[in-house]
N, C-alpha and C positions, 0 to 999 in steps of 0.2 A: 832514271830511277828504277826502271825494270831491270836494267843491267846490274845495278848495285844490289837489288833484291835477290837476283839469281846468284850472284857471287856470294852474298851473305848466307844464303841457304846452303850453298855448296861447302862453304867453310865450316858451317855448323855440323853438317852431316859428315864431313871428312874427319871430324874429331867427336864422333857420336858419343862415345863413352864419357869423355870429359864433359861434354855438354849435358848429358843426363845427370851426372854426378853434381854438376854445378847448379842445376835447376831443381833438383829433387827436394831441397829444403823449401823452395817456393811452393811446389806442389803440396807438400805436407802442410805448410802454413796456411795456404788458402783453403785446403780441405778442412782443417780444424776450425778455421775462421767461420766458414759457411755453416758446417755442421754444428759447431759449438754455439754460434749465435742462434741458429734455428732451434736447438734444444733448450737453451736458456729462454728464448722467447716462448716456446711451448710451455715451459714450467710457469712462466709468468701468467700466460693466459689461463693455464690450469688453476692457479691460485685465485685469479679473479673470478673465473666461472664457478669454482667451488663455493666462493662466498655468495655470489649472486644467486646460484641455484640451490644453496644449502641452507644457511641460517640468517643471511643478511638481506638478500635481494639487492636492488640498486640503492634503496634508502630504507632504514629501519627506525621505527619510532618505538621508544621504550621509556621506562620511568627514569627520572633524573638520578644520577649517581648509581646506575645499575652496574653491578660487578661484571667485569669482562674477562676474568681469568678463572680458570679451573671450572669444576662442576658446581657452580654457585648460581642458582636460579631461583631467587626468592619470589614468592607469590603473595607477599604481604601488601604490595602496591599493585593493583590492577588498573587498567586503563579504560576511560570513557573519552573518546575523541571529542573535543569541542567542535561546534559547527564551523567556525572559521577554518579549522584544519581540514574538515571534511570537504569544504568548498574548494580549498587548494588541491586536494587529491582528486576531486571530481574534475577539475579543470586541467591539471597538468600530468596526472598519472594514467598510465595505461590500465593498471589494476592495483588494488591494495586488498590485503587479507589479514584477518586477525590470527595470531598464534599465541599459545601459552607455553612458555618454557618452565619446566619444574624439575626438581630433583626427586627421584623415586628410587626405591629399592625393589628390585624384581626377584622374587623368590620362586625357584623351581626345585621342588623336592627338598633335599638337604643343602642345596647350593643357593647362593644369593649374589646379586651384583647391583652395585650402585650405578645408576645411569641417568641420562638426560631424557626427560619426556618432552616430546614436541606435540603439543595439542594443535590440531590442524582441522581445517574445514575440508571434508572429503571431496566437495564439489569445486570450491573456489580456489583452493590452495595452489593447484597447478597453474593457474593464471599468472602467479608471481614466481613460483618456484618450479620450473619445468622438470620433467622426469625422463628426458631422453636417454640418460645414462643408467636409469634404474633397471635392475634385474630382480624380479620378484618371484620367490618360490612360495606359492600359495596365492593370496589375494590381498589387495589394499583394503583395509577396513572402511566400511561406509557408515556403520552405525555403532552404537555403544555395545551392542550384543556381539558384534564381530570381533571385538577385543583389540589387540595391539599388533602393529607391524614392527618387528624387531630387526635391528641392524645385524648384518651377517657376522661380524666380529663378536658382538655380544652373544649371539646365538651359539656360535662355536665355543666360546668359553664355558657356557652353560650346558652345552651338549643337547640342545633342544631343537625342535623343528615345528612346522605348522601343525596346528591342532593340539599342541601341549597346553595344559591348564597351568597358569602361573598366578601368583599373588603379586599385585602392584600396591606398594605401600608408599605413602607420601604424607606431607602435612597439608592441612587445609589452609584457606586464606586467613582464618582466625588463628592458626597455629596448632590446632589439635591434630593428632595422628589419625589417619584413615587408611584403610586397606580394602581392596576388592579382588576377588578371584575372577580372572578373565582368560579367555583363550588367546593363543598366538595365532592370528589370522594368516600370517605369512612372514617370510624372512626376506629382507631387502638388502641388496648391494647397490648403493647409490654411486660408488666411485669416490665418495668423500669420506676421508678417514675419520673426521670428527663426528660423522653421523654413523657410519658402519660399526665403529668400535664401541661407542658408549651411548647410543641413542635408540629411542623407540618412538614411532609415530603413534599417536593416540587421538581418536576422533574427539572433537570438541564436546560432544554430548557426554562422553565417558569422563573427560577431564573435569567438566562442570560438577559431576558427581564426586570425583576424587577430592577436589579442592573446595567443594561446597560454594562455588561462585561461578557464574557463567561468563564473567568478563575476561578478556585476554590480558596478557602481560606485554605483548608486542604487536605492532602492525608492520608487515613487510609490504614494500612498495616496488612495483615494476614500472619502468619508464620506457619511452620509445627508444631511447638510447642512453647508455650508461654515462655519457659525458654530461648529461643534464643533471646528474645527481647533486653536485654542489649548489646549483641554482635553486633546485626544488627544496633541498634541505634548508637553504637560507630563507626561503619563503614560508616553510613550515614552522620554523623556530618561533617567530612572533605570533603566529596563528595558534600555536599550541599553548603558549604561556608557560608559567612556572609548573614544575612537577614533571616535565617531559624533557627528553633529550633526543636529538636526531643524529644518527651516524650514517655514513655512506660506505659504499663498498671500498672507496679509496682508503678511508680511515681504518677499516677493518683488515685490509691487506697490506698496509704501509710497511710494517716490519718485515714481513716475508718478502715483499718486493725489494726492499732495501738490501736484503741478503743477495737477491739475484743481481743487483747492480755490482756488488762486490765480486760475484762470480764472473760477470761480464768483464770487469777490469782485470781480473786474474787471467781470463782467456785472452784478452787483448795483449797483456804483457807477454804471455807464452808465445802467441803468434808473432809479436814484435821481435822477440829473440830469434825465432826461426827465420824471419825475413832478414834480419840483420846478418845472420850466418849465411844466408843465401846471397846477400849482396857481396860479401867477401869472396864467395865462390865464383860469382859472375865476374867480378873485377879481376880476379886471378886468371880466369879463363880468357878474358879479352886481352889481358896484358900478355899472357903467354902466346896467344895467337899473334899478337903484334910482333913480338920478338922472333917467332918462328917464321913469319912471313915478311921479313925485312926486304928481301929481293923482290918479292911480289909487289910490295908497296912502292918500291923504287921504280919497277917497270910501269906500274899504273900511273905514277906521277910523271914519268918520262913520256908516257902516251897522252898526257894532257889532263889527267885527273887532278883537280885542285885539292888544296888542303881541306877545304869544306867537303869535297867528295870523300876523302879518306875518313874524315871525322864522321860523315853520314854513314859510311859503310860499317864502321865498328859500332856506332850507336844502333844501327839497324840490326846488327847481330844480337846485341844486348836486348833490344826491344823484342826481337822475335823469340828469344829465350823467355822473356817475360810474358809475352802473349800466349805461347804454347803452354808453359807451365801454369800460368794463371787459368787458362781455359780448362786444362786438365784437372787441376785442383778444384776449381769451381764446379766442374762437371761431376766429379766424384762426390764432393761435399753436397751438391744439390741433389744428386741421386739418393744419397743417404738421408737427407732432410725430407725429401718427398716420401721415401719409404716409411720413415717414422711418423710422418704426418698421416699416413694411411694405416699403418700397422704400429700402434703405440706399444710402449713397454708397459707391462702389467707390474705395478709395484704393490699389489695387494698383499704380498707376503710381508712387506714391511709393516703394514697395518696389523696383519695377523700376529706379529711379534710384539704388538702393543706400542708401536712407535706413533707418536703424533696423535694420541686419542683426543686431544682437544684442539687440534690445529685443522683448519679448513684447508685441506690439501688433497688434490686429486690423486687417486691411486693409478690413473692412467697417464703416462708420460708421452705426450704428443710433441712433435716438432712443428714449429710454425714455418711453413714453406711458402715462399713468394718468389717467383722468377726474378723479380727486381733486385732481390738480395744478392744475386750473383754478380751484378755489374760492378759494384765498388770493390770487391776483392780482386777482380781481374784488373781493374784500373790501378789498384795499389801494387799489384805484382809487376805491371808494366813500368810504373813509375820507379819502383825499387831497382828493376833491371836497368833502366835508362840512367839513373843516378849512379849505379855501380859501374856502368860502362863509360861514364863521362871522362874520367881522368885517363884511363888507358886509351880511349879513342883520341884524346887530345894529344897524348904522347905520340901515338902513331902518326897523327896528321902533321906533327912538327919535324918528321924525318926529312932530311935533305935528299932529293932525288938522286944526286950523283953518289952520295955516300951509301944510300940504300942499294943501289944497283951494284956497287963495288963489294958489298957485303958478301962474305963467303956463305 
């Protein structure tokens, strides 16, 4: 076996240019497969985390038939959780916090902007909606006197910063108009387009004055693990009774994740075409090598090498091309995936142009890197190379020794 391996290596090196050209498609295909899957996986994780850390949490309790499209956040139905539901949350949730979503018009001088107000508990909110990605210019408001924390995109559109006095106008729980002049305590970039572009964080104490009711419109729930969300939602539904609905992070991100599945299929199809092209190149290389080495094959057969040995020799050459090209492509793709997992692409300019103002989508595009993701592409490249080599190798092994030796 070591003799055949050395011979296979020598034959590949002897026609290095042809070998490189034949395997380049595999290198490119595996590279795009690894890096593409890592980027798609990173986008999927970004979508899920944006929902979990932004407006949904793992589970969200809200009024029945609550609108879920556009900037429509009525406050005519506010929530009082029944005791059975509180018992479920006490037993199964890591934390739960009230929030009030409402539509407001923010007026700064001669300019105004319609936005989403997020009424939050300055102390407890972070237990359900983490702030690791937040960048705050100024401070997060802790009291009604501190005012509002405005999303970076909204602040840029109005041209205002921390300390600016603005008027916040909205409708009360009873439907009357109400307006208060408040300061902008800070400008926040959360990395979530739906928040940064059209939202402002408002302390519950201030929201209670604006809508003339202290009750929230939502309850966000954080669990020990996101996979528990369907079971907890199923337990909450009967405990809440009529007038409530429970949604999970899976339901809130389903449509966006479905789009990512389409992207995965498109990527797989593209890589499949590249690997198919590479298989023809490898088959052609092995077939040409067999015809160029007729006398060599005859000599080896005359020296006692069996047909299986000749078959193994040419399959080994194809397999080596698959291993080397697969490792090279996976190495390059893995290096790119690791780089983007540490140094994400900043898509905030997309948000600055007004894209996705109501879509919970991360403005940081990370890649999802896992060393285990490199194994399957390498195995696929080896399998493609071996399959492509099978017919030329079989043709070479069927050469008669005497005819091969007499070949010019």
